[in-house]
DRENTI-559191 format. One line per 2 residues: number of its first residue (from 1); for each residue x, y, z of N, C-alpha, C. Coordinates in steps of 0.02 Angstrom, whole numbers, plus 50000, padded with zeros to 5 digits. Example, Ala and Ser with C-alpha at 12.3 -4.5 7.8 and 13.67 -1.06 7.14 Angstrom:
<rs>
1	50660 49716 50390 50615 49775 50390 50660 49835 50390  50642 49888 50354 50684 49947 50357 50645 50002 50394
</rs>
This chain:
<rs>
1	50046 49936 49997 49998 50002 50000 50045 50061 49999  50032 50112 49958 50065 50171 49955 50015 50227 49958
3	50039 50291 49963 49997 50354 49963 49970 50368 49896  50002 50346 49842 49969 50353 49772 49904 50309 49772
5	49905 50249 49799 49845 50211 49802 49790 50240 49841  49811 50273 49898 49757 50300 49938 49732 50361 49903
7	49768 50396 49869 49742 50464 49836 49695 50438 49772  49713 50383 49737 49669 50359 49687 49607 50332 49718
9	49608 50300 49773 49549 50273 49802 49503 50326 49825  49529 50381 49855 49494 50436 49879 49455 50474 49821
11	49492 50478 49766 49469 50518 49715 49408 50477 49682  49414 50416 49679 49361 50373 49654 49297 50368 49696
13	49309 50365 49761 49263 50365 49814 49222 50427 49812  49253 50486 49804 49222 50543 49808 49181 50567 49748
15	49209 50540 49687 49174 50550 49620 49127 50500 49605  49136 50436 49637 49097 50380 49618 49094 50367 49545
17	49154 50383 49518 49164 50371 49448 49237 50366 49435  49258 50308 49400 49326 50303 49376 49347 50349 49326
19	49307 50366 49283 49326 50411 49225 49334 50485 49253  49285 50502 49301 49294 50570 49327 49353 50574 49369
21	49365 50520 49413 49432 50520 49456 49490 50524 49411  49492 50489 49356 49554 50490 49312 49562 50558 49285
23	49515 50593 49263 49515 50662 49241 49551 50709 49292  49521 50702 49355 49546 50740 49408 49613 50730 49429
25	49635 50671 49425 49707 50646 49437 49753 50654 49382  49726 50667 49321 49772 50675 49263 49806 50610 49244
27	49770 50553 49252 49796 50490 49232 49745 50454 49185  49766 50402 49153 49718 50366 49109 49681 50315 49154
29	49621 50289 49135 49581 50253 49179 49610 50184 49190  49645 50147 49146 49664 50080 49159 49717 50075 49219
31	49766 50116 49223 49813 50120 49283 49779 50136 49344  49732 50179 49339 49691 50191 49399 49647 50128 49426
33	49620 50091 49380 49584 50035 49403 49630 49980 49428  49687 49975 49397 49744 49923 49419 49760 49937 49491
35	49777 50005 49510 49798 50021 49577 49742 50010 49626  49677 50030 49612 49622 50011 49662 49615 49942 49670
37	49621 49896 49619 49619 49826 49626 49672 49798 49667  49735 49828 49655 49790 49800 49696 49785 49821 49768
39	49752 49883 49780 49741 49896 49856 49685 49853 49886  49640 49838 49851 49591 49795 49874 49613 49724 49887
41	49658 49698 49849 49691 49633 49857 49732 49633 49917  49771 49687 49929 49818 49686 49987 49776 49694 50050
43	49715 49734 50051 49677 49737 50112 49631 49673 50123  49621 49634 50066 49583 49570 50073 49505 49581 50068
45	49486 49645 50046 49414 49662 50045 49404 49709 49994  49344 49708 49963 49320 49748 49907 49303 49819 49943
47	49323 49871 49908 49308 49938 49932 49255 49967 49892  49246 49945 49827 49205 49980 49788 49157 49922 49751
49	49101 49939 49740 49057 49897 49702 49049 49928 49633  49063 49890 49579 49072 49910 49512 49015 49880 49466
51	48993 49919 49420 48953 49890 49366 48962 49943 49309  48936 49925 49253 48953 49960 49194 48928 50038 49201
53	48881 50053 49241 48856 50121 49243 48852 50143 49319  48886 50108 49365 48877 50124 49432 48938 50105 49473
55	48961 50152 49521 49011 50139 49572 48981 50157 49634  48993 50118 49687 48970 50128 49754 49018 50103 49797
57	49021 50133 49859 49070 50113 49917 49034 50048 49946  49077 50002 49962 49058 49943 50010 49062 49965 50079
59	49028 49936 50126 49036 49954 50198 49107 49961 50216  49151 49917 50198 49223 49916 50212 49253 49981 50179
61	49230 49990 50119 49255 50054 50081 49235 50114 50111  49180 50125 50140 49153 50181 50175 49204 50195 50235
63	49215 50141 50276 49257 50152 50336 49324 50170 50318  49353 50131 50264 49422 50147 50243 49424 50216 50215
65	49380 50247 50186 49380 50309 50155 49404 50365 50210  49372 50366 50269 49388 50406 50320 49459 50403 50341
67	49478 50339 50347 49552 50330 50375 49600 50348 50317  49582 50336 50252 49629 50363 50196 49634 50441 50191
69	49575 50474 50206 49571 50548 50200 49618 50573 50260  49616 50539 50319 49659 50557 50379 49733 50553 50361
71	49751 50496 50335 49814 50476 50316 49840 50527 50267  49802 50548 50211 49824 50598 50164 49831 50666 50194
73	49791 50686 50241 49796 50749 50267 49855 50750 50311  49869 50701 50347 49940 50694 50388 49996 50705 50343
75	49998 50670 50283 50047 50676 50235 50058 50745 50207  50000 50774 50196 50007 50843 50165 50032 50897 50222
77	50014 50879 50285 50036 50924 50337 50113 50913 50349  50136 50855 50339 50204 50838 50352 50245 50872 50292
79	50216 50865 50235 50258 50898 50171 50259 50973 50186  50207 51001 50211 50200 51078 50219 50259 51096 50276
81	50264 51053 50330 50308 51073 50378 50380 51067 50353  50395 51013 50315 50457 51003 50287 50472 51065 50240
83	50425 51087 50197 50441 51148 50157 50453 51205 50202  50422 51219 50252 50430 51276 50296 50498 51273 50332
85	50518 51214 50352 50585 51209 50380 50635 51217 50332  50632 51193 50273 50683 51203 50218 50690 51275 50193
87	50630 51309 50202 50635 51377 50181 50650 51430 50241  50657 51404 50300 50672 51444 50359 50611 51477 50390
89	50552 51454 50367 50492 51482 50401 50469 51446 50458  50500 51386 50475 50483 51349 50531 50544 51307 50558
91	50540 51286 50616 50594 51252 50646 50600 51266 50719  50651 51239 50749 50662 51251 50817 50735 51277 50832
93	50746 51329 50877 50805 51354 50889 50814 51357 50961  50866 51336 50991 50886 51336 51065 50939 51387 51074
95	50924 51445 51114 50972 51496 51117 50988 51510 51189  51055 51506 51202 51079 51521 51270 51104 51598 51272
97	51096 51627 51337 51110 51699 51342 51135 51709 51415  51188 51756 51424 51205 51776 51489 51162 51826 51515
99	51163 51843 51581 51111 51878 51614 51105 51954 51587  51156 51977 51569 51151 52048 51546 51122 52061 51478
101	51128 52012 51439 51106 52017 51365 51036 52041 51360  50987 52020 51395 50918 52041 51382 50907 52112 51403
103	50951 52144 51436 50951 52207 51460 50969 52265 51405  51006 52241 51353 51021 52275 51295 50952 52285 51249
105	50941 52340 51222 50882 52343 51180 50881 52299 51124  50940 52291 51093 50943 52251 51032 50918 52179 51040
107	50934 52143 51095 50914 52076 51104 50835 52066 51106  50798 52096 51154 50731 52094 51154 50699 52116 51094
109	50718 52162 51055 50681 52186 51000 50694 52139 50943  50755 52112 50932 50771 52062 50885 50726 51996 50893
111	50722 51970 50958 50682 51913 50974 50611 51926 50961  50586 51984 50977 50517 51998 50963 50496 51999 50885
113	50543 52030 50849 50534 52036 50779 50535 51969 50746  50581 51918 50768 50585 51858 50748 50521 51819 50757
115	50500 51822 50818 50443 51784 50840 50374 51808 50797  50377 51872 50788 50317 51898 50746 50316 51876 50671
117	50383 51871 50652 50391 51850 50578 50384 51784 50564  50399 51743 50617 50405 51666 50607 50366 51631 50664
119	50293 51637 50651 50240 51607 50702 50252 51534 50702  50277 51502 50658 50283 51424 50654 50345 51403 50682
121	50391 51448 50700 50452 51434 50728 50450 51424 50806  50489 51381 50834 50491 51376 50907 50560 51398 50927
123	50556 51451 50973 50625 51485 50998 50621 51472 51074  50676 51433 51094 50688 51420 51165 50745 51459 51195
125	50733 51498 51242 50783 51542 51268 50806 51515 51338  50871 51510 51349 50893 51477 51413 50947 51523 51439
127	50939 51538 51500 50989 51583 51535 51044 51540 51561  51103 51547 51544 51158 51511 51563 51234 51555 51555
129	51280 51532 51591 51348 51571 51590 51378 51559 51524  51430 51595 51522 51470 51595 51452 51505 51527 51449
131	51524 51496 51508 51569 51432 51502 51518 51376 51485  51453 51379 51513 51400 51330 51501 51380 51333 51431
133	51374 51399 51397 51352 51397 51333 51400 51367 51283  51465 51378 51295 51523 51357 51251 51513 51274 51256
135	51510 51252 51318 51501 51176 51326 51443 51147 51291  51388 51181 51291 51325 51151 51258 51332 51170 51183
137	51358 51215 51166 51370 51227 51091 51408 51169 51066  51463 51149 51098 51505 51095 51070 51460 51029 51075
139	51422 51019 51127 51383 50955 51133 51323 50958 51088  51306 51012 51052 51245 51019 51020 51185 51025 51058
141	51184 51046 51121 51124 51057 51158 51092 51122 51148  51132 51172 51124 51099 51232 51108 51127 51246 51038
143	51096 51292 51000 51108 51311 50934 51146 51380 50928  51131 51429 50967 51157 51491 50965 51167 51512 51041
145	51231 51544 51047 51232 51572 51120 51259 51651 51111  51238 51689 51169 51252 51757 51175 51303 51755 51236
147	51367 51761 51225 51412 51758 51282 51451 51820 51294  51473 51831 51354 51515 51885 51370 51583 51858 51397
149	51631 51847 51352 51695 51812 51375 51745 51861 51397  51794 51830 51423 51857 51876 51445 51887 51899 51383
151	51939 51949 51397 51974 51974 51337 52017 51922 51303  52044 51869 51345 52088 51815 51321 52049 51761 51276
153	51984 51770 51273 51948 51716 51242 51966 51712 51172  51974 51653 51147 51985 51633 51077 51941 51570 51065
155	51891 51585 51019 51846 51529 51012 51885 51465 50977  51862 51407 50993 51892 51347 50964 51869 51342 50893
157	51905 51302 50853 51889 51299 50778 51823 51276 50769  51791 51245 50811 51724 51218 50804 51671 51268 50814
159	51683 51323 50835 51637 51377 50855 51652 51445 50814  51597 51469 50783 51603 51533 50748 51565 51586 50796
161	51605 51649 50795 51580 51699 50838 51579 51764 50797  51530 51811 50822 51530 51876 50791 51501 51924 50852
163	51539 51980 50850 51521 52033 50906 51453 52062 50882  51407 52064 50933 51345 52096 50924 51326 52158 50965
165	51366 52164 51022 51350 52215 51073 51417 52225 51102  51427 52293 51121 51490 52320 51157 51469 52368 51204
167	51495 52366 51263 51492 52412 51320 51556 52416 51360  51555 52441 51416 51614 52448 51460 51599 52422 51519
169	51653 52408 51561 51649 52388 51633 51651 52449 51674  51605 52449 51727 51606 52505 51776 51623 52474 51846
171	51654 52517 51890 51655 52502 51958 51589 52525 51986  51564 52476 52039 51502 52483 52069 51516 52493 52144
173	51508 52560 52165 51524 52571 52233 51468 52598 52271  51471 52596 52338 51419 52637 52378 51425 52706 52365
175	51367 52740 52374 51369 52812 52360 51413 52844 52413  51426 52817 52468 51463 52844 52521 51537 52835 52512
177	51557 52800 52461 51624 52786 52454 51664 52848 52431  51724 52850 52448 51765 52913 52442 51764 52927 52361
179	51776 52871 52320 51785 52885 52244 51719 52907 52222  51666 52896 52248 51597 52915 52222 51583 52986 52242
181	51613 53006 52301 51605 53079 52325 51649 53125 52287  51700 53104 52246 51748 53151 52223 51723 53197 52167
183	51672 53179 52137 51644 53221 52085 51579 53201 52058  51558 53222 51993 51498 53207 51968 51509 53138 51930
185	51470 53083 51962 51475 53023 51928 51406 53001 51896  51374 53047 51877 51309 53032 51842 51326 52997 51773
187	51280 52965 51753 51288 52922 51685 51310 52969 51628  51363 52961 51597 51387 52998 51540 51431 53052 51559
189	51435 53066 51624 51480 53119 51638 51537 53099 51691  51546 53036 51702 51588 53011 51754 51656 53011 51725
191	51710 53036 51756 51780 53024 51741 51795 52948 51747  51842 52920 51709 51857 52854 51712 51906 52845 51775
193	51905 52794 51808 51950 52778 51869 51993 52720 51845  52057 52717 51873 52102 52661 51861 52076 52601 51912
195	52073 52541 51887 52052 52489 51930 52102 52479 51991  52168 52505 51980 52218 52500 52038 52192 52534 52097
197	52148 52583 52090 52122 52626 52138 52076 52576 52193  52057 52523 52167 52013 52473 52198 52050 52412 52234
199	52123 52422 52235 52162 52368 52259 52147 52344 52332  52127 52393 52380 52119 52381 52445 52043 52357 52462
201	52003 52353 52408 51933 52343 52422 51916 52268 52423  51860 52256 52461 51834 52195 52454 51783 52183 52403
203	51794 52131 52360 51764 52128 52289 51703 52080 52299  51641 52098 52265 51590 52054 52264 51576 52037 52187
205	51587 51971 52171 51593 51947 52093 51547 51891 52085  51532 51880 52022 51501 51816 52003 51553 51757 52020
207	51517 51698 52036 51563 51638 52043 51604 51620 51989  51661 51610 52000 51711 51585 51941 51690 51513 51915
209	51667 51477 51960 51651 51402 51946 51595 51397 51898  51557 51449 51885 51496 51451 51833 51528 51466 51763
211	51595 51464 51752 51613 51479 51689 51607 51549 51667  51610 51592 51713 51585 51666 51694 51648 51706 51673
213	51637 51728 51613 51693 51772 51574 51702 51832 51614  51653 51859 51648 51661 51928 51678 51707 51915 51743
215	51707 51862 51774 51749 51851 51829 51822 51850 51805  51838 51814 51750 51899 51818 51723 51923 51882 51694
217	51875 51921 51672 51895 51985 51645 51911 52032 51699  51878 52030 51755 51896 52073 51815 51959 52053 51844
219	51968 51991 51856 52028 51967 51890 52091 51987 51844  52083 51979 51777 52137 51997 51732 52162 52068 51734
221	52098 52116 51742 52119 52187 51745 52152 52202 51816  52133 52166 51869 52166 52178 51934 52238 52152 51926
223	52246 52092 51901 52315 52065 51891 52360 52109 51857  52337 52142 51801 52377 52186 51758 52389 52248 51800
225	52349 52268 51846 52359 52329 51896 52415 52312 51952  52427 52247 51960 52478 52227 52007 52449 52193 52066
227	52388 52170 52074 52360 52143 52132 52303 52087 52112  52295 52046 52163 52238 51994 52150 52178 52017 52194
229	52118 52025 52164 52067 52050 52198 52047 52006 52264  52031 52044 52311 52005 52016 52372 51931 51995 52368
231	51914 51933 52343 51845 51918 52331 51811 51901 52403  51774 51947 52437 51741 51934 52496 51682 51892 52488
233	51652 51900 52430 51584 51858 52425 51569 51852 52350  51538 51794 52336 51514 51780 52270 51440 51779 52268
235	51409 51799 52207 51328 51793 52206 51319 51775 52130  51261 51740 52121 51243 51719 52053 51203 51770 52015
237	51179 51822 52046 51135 51870 52026 51163 51942 52028  51167 51980 51970 51196 52043 51971 51159 52087 52018
239	51090 52083 52023 51054 52123 52068 51067 52114 52140  51086 52051 52156 51104 52034 52218 51169 52068 52240
241	51219 52067 52190 51282 52097 52196 51276 52169 52212  51234 52206 52168 51224 52274 52172 51189 52295 52240
243	51145 52251 52260 51114 52269 52324 51159 52255 52387  51210 52211 52381 51256 52199 52432 51307 52259 52429
245	51325 52283 52371 51366 52348 52367 51331 52403 52408  51269 52413 52389 51236 52467 52420 51238 52461 52496
247	51237 52404 52525 51237 52389 52597 51309 52398 52623  51355 52410 52589 51421 52427 52608 51463 52361 52613
249	51441 52305 52587 51475 52245 52599 51541 52243 52555  51549 52286 52503 51601 52287 52461 51595 52326 52392
251	51639 52316 52350 51625 52346 52279 51630 52288 52226  51609 52308 52172 51607 52260 52114 51624 52289 52049
253	51632 52259 51996 51647 52274 51926 51594 52240 51885  51553 52276 51851 51498 52246 51810 51496 52286 51741
255	51463 52257 51690 51447 52293 51626 51402 52354 51647  51418 52407 51613 51379 52465 51625 51304 52468 51619
257	51278 52408 51580 51208 52408 51567 51173 52397 51634  51209 52367 51688 51174 52357 51747 51151 52421 51789
259	51178 52473 51763 51156 52541 51799 51082 52546 51785  51049 52511 51738 50981 52520 51725 50937 52488 51773
261	50969 52448 51822 50925 52410 51872 50892 52466 51918  50927 52524 51924 50890 52577 51963 50901 52562 52042
263	50946 52515 52062 50948 52500 52141 50979 52564 52173  50948 52594 52218 50973 52650 52249 51036 52634 52294
265	51073 52688 52307 51132 52686 52359 51193 52658 52324  51199 52661 52257 51259 52639 52223 51277 52697 52170
267	51342 52693 52154 51372 52742 52103 51402 52692 52053  51403 52711 51985 51433 52669 51935 51485 52721 51899
269	51555 52701 51915 51611 52740 51887 51643 52707 51834  51647 52730 51775 51677 52693 51714 51758 52679 51729
271	51773 52624 51710 51843 52605 51719 51887 52631 51663  51944 52660 51668 51987 52691 51619 52022 52633 51577
273	52042 52641 51518 52086 52605 51482 52045 52557 51433  52081 52534 51376 52048 52500 51326 52033 52433 51349
275	52066 52407 51397 52047 52335 51423 51984 52329 51460  51959 52393 51476 51892 52388 51515 51838 52381 51467
277	51844 52382 51406 51792 52379 51357 51767 52301 51365  51701 52290 51355 51670 52229 51362 51632 52212 51299
279	51625 52145 51282 51586 52134 51220 51540 52076 51232  51483 52069 51194 51446 52016 51192 51445 51987 51120
281	51467 51919 51118 51474 51879 51059 51421 51837 51043  51395 51834 50980 51345 51782 50965 51387 51721 50932
283	51377 51661 50962 51415 51602 50941 51366 51551 50917  51395 51510 50870 51358 51449 50842 51414 51402 50821
285	51393 51338 50810 51441 51292 50785 51458 51312 50712  51526 51294 50697 51552 51322 50634 51525 51277 50579
287	51516 51310 50520 51484 51271 50465 51419 51305 50443  51380 51276 50399 51320 51304 50365 51262 51306 50421
289	51228 51363 50426 51174 51362 50474 51110 51338 50442  51067 51308 50483 51002 51283 50459 50962 51347 50438
291	50920 51335 50389 50878 51396 50367 50851 51443 50419  50824 51409 50473 50788 51447 50528 50841 51481 50567
293	50902 51455 50575 50955 51490 50615 50976 51548 50576  50980 51540 50511 51007 51595 50464 50955 51656 50468
295	50892 51637 50472 50837 51695 50480 50850 51727 50553  50860 51686 50602 50870 51710 50670 50934 51762 50673
297	50989 51742 50658 51049 51778 50658 51041 51839 50619  51002 51840 50568 50995 51900 50526 50966 51962 50559
299	50933 51947 50623 50906 52005 50657 50959 52045 50707  51019 52014 50699 51069 52048 50749 51127 52075 50697
</rs>
């Protein structure tokens, strides 16, 4: 039994005429009759009653007609899905991102535009660290990652990256801190400070064990300034870190985008020097992108 035989049978059953069905299918009548007969022989039951001027469904044929229609409808749906996937109109994408990425206007806008334009696509967003994203990209568990690596990061040959966002690191200090009181530190008007000025401070940072590129970036800057940061406490959420800074528990270094959190009691001072620049990379496995992935990355 094949789908061609099902289509032939449904056409005859609906027209109750071999000649009419043959015209509709654009085939000659003899092959049509042969295929219906082969279908009946395989099923072991007559599906149609035939006479010189009359065609009718047998009881078995009437029951089989419903099932044949369902099977053909399922096949048509499957074909349509395949077409949509091949054209990039449908498919599934698994996207990892670090915590700061959704705070940038570009990311939520691009995700919204993609979802609006590709209603048949499934977009799964997963929050994870830079290290976790790289591991899952290698293992094929996510398709695209948005990571914030350390300045020393060099992607492996199996991973392709492209910069999509850039900002700077800022020192996060209690408003009562001496450096915060020295001048106007409002956003856009703050003078840059050297990270060496924080050498005596207690640092509040993301855990290094999470594979966090930001931890490596901050410790690298401190090391280049001649000291190892005194990490007094680690926290997994930036808002927790900022709240602890406001409480006087220490200082931190974070991407400037976190100034948008609006947590009171803290000042954000830009760090001086080119090494304080931070970047967000979009990463995926090297090689050709699937059609739906190519559509997605086109929004960035």
